[in-house]
VEXMAR-722212 format. One record per residue (C-alpha): residue in one letter; y negated, z, x negated. Coordinates in steps of 0.05 Angstrom, whole numbers, plus 5000, padded with zeros to 4 digits. Each point is the difference from the previous one (the first is absolute). Layout:
% VEXMAR-722212
AYZX/...
//
This chain:
% VEXMAR-722212
M607755350846/R494050104961/R494750384951/V498350434936/W495050514983/L499950624945/A497350775000/A498850724977/V499350534945/A505050594982/L502650454949/S496350284944/I495249494957/L500849974938/A494250064946/S499149254994/P503249445050/A504149584966/R496949205012/A506349614989/Q500949305008/S506749775012/A505150224950/D505749525028/A499349394949/R505349545035/P498149385031/L497950065074/P505149475026/E505550474962/R496750755021/F499149725077/P505749445010/V498949505049/G504050205062/E499450784990/T500550255074/L498950745014/I501450225077/Y498350625026/D500950395067/A493650315030/R501250705029/F495650465037/G503550714992/F507149835022/I498249335046/N500449274965/I494249675019/G500249344960/Q501249714937/A495749794933/A501449514939/M497749854934/Q501249304974/V498949604941/L500149305032/S498449464948/Q496949804945/D492849615009/T494349694979/I492550225020/R495249574967/G503849744945/I502850704988/P507150204995/T500850565049/L505350485037/H499650055075/I501850645032/A498950305068/F501350635043/F501250075071/I500650535053/Q502649955064/G501350515052/G496250605032/T500750465062/F499649845065/F492450165004/Y497449704928/K503849344975/M498849734931/N501249214970/D496750094931/R500949514950/M496649984929/D501349354948/S497650054923/W500849484940/I499650284939/G498849534935/L507150044956/A495850044938/D494950555016/F502750385052/A492849955039/S499149835075/R498749255016/R500450095077/F500750495050/I500849925081/Q500850615049/D502949825075/F499950655036/D501350145072/E500150725018/A499950285075/G497249295017/R494050064951/K500849334957/R496749984930/Y500649434954/N496950004924/A501249434953/Y497150034924/E500349524946/I499550344938/Y497549734930/P501650484944/D497349544949/S493049915030/G499050755020/F499449905080/Y503249915063/R499349705064/Q501650255072/A501849525057/G493449955050/V495950294946/D495149554963/S498850324938/A503450134936/I501750764991/T501050294926/T507350214991/S502850504946/P503749694929/D507549885011/P499050055074/L506150215045/D500050125083/D503950465035/A506449685004/A500449834923/F499250744984/F506350125028/Y503249554950/F495450194947/A502050775014/R507049834985/T498049784922/V496450674985/P503950544952/L499050515060/D501150664959/V500050585044/G493950405002/K495649464978/R494149645037/Y498549244992/E494049715020/F498549304996/N493449605020/R502949365020/Y500050035078/F496249335012/R493950345041/P497450394946/D496950535049/R507050225012/N502150214929/P502950334969/V507049905026/V504150644985/L507850134992/D502150754996/V506650134974/L502550585043/A507350104980/R507249744996/D504349965056/T506249815023/I500549695073/D504549735055/V498149455035/P504049435041/A501149594938/G503150564960/R498050584956/F494649894942/P497350434953/T492049855010/V492950154965/V496250345051/I492149664998/Q493650155047/P495649264994/T493350005021/I495549455018/K493450145035/G499549675067/R504350005056/G507249825010/I506750274989/L499150194932/A492950255009/E497150744981/A500350155073/S507949805014/E502150504955/P505349524965/R505350144961/M505349534959/W506750054972/L501749434943/S507149894980/D500050354926/D503349494962/D496849304973/R498849645070/R496050655023/I500949765073/M496950275059/V505650435029/Q495450405047/L493350055029/K496650465046/S492749895033/R496250305049/F498449575065/P495650125061/F506050335036/G503650274944/V503850044937/I504449354984/T505349994951/F502149334974/R507750054969/L503149434962/R505449735037/S501649454953/A498049694939/E501649224975/H498449634938/R503049344972/G503350044938/P499749474947/E504549485033/G495550075066/R505250395032/E498050615042/E501450714971/R499650605051/R499550765000/
//
């Protein structure tokens, strides 16, 4: 399994977009507990073509900074288009800013690997294999980190939220359009949700050309219940199959 992305613009635009920061002030390990694992099936029409997962893997330390290590995986495809993608992100516990980001993609036999070291305090990032430092945004976030950051935004229906926090400044702003509330049925059960259309410039599952839509649970967890995105061969729907997280005593709890 492996990968991650963000995309698009929709609905009527309010006169002045909301440039909100995180509205959830809980500590990151409480908001996204280690062990949280969200498993999805991947469907192309009525055909199951693979699976995906989002995981909070561990608390870690990057250059002396306590971080949360998260990952997103996709694995599957059709008989003519296979993908095996992974994204890993390390987010600062104190500032919710990316410190390291790795993309490892294998799509239709084309492999792509990118590794970034991000230095929020110094205002630059380095890409593996590139012999120069590149200016980054204040409080930078990567593709995988934005999946979790979106879960902390108020998400009022009809509003547009803009963030100039993507770690590559030329791809800002990242936009979240809040489209509607909806109740949907997925393999994990029935969920009231908030429907959003996220946009990050560039390529990927959440790129503008992918026309993605995301359904987040309409509760304090805001887990991703469903995601639709356009791939070269058509639209794939990722539907939540199971949600697990560890409770206060480290036990697993399932939905």
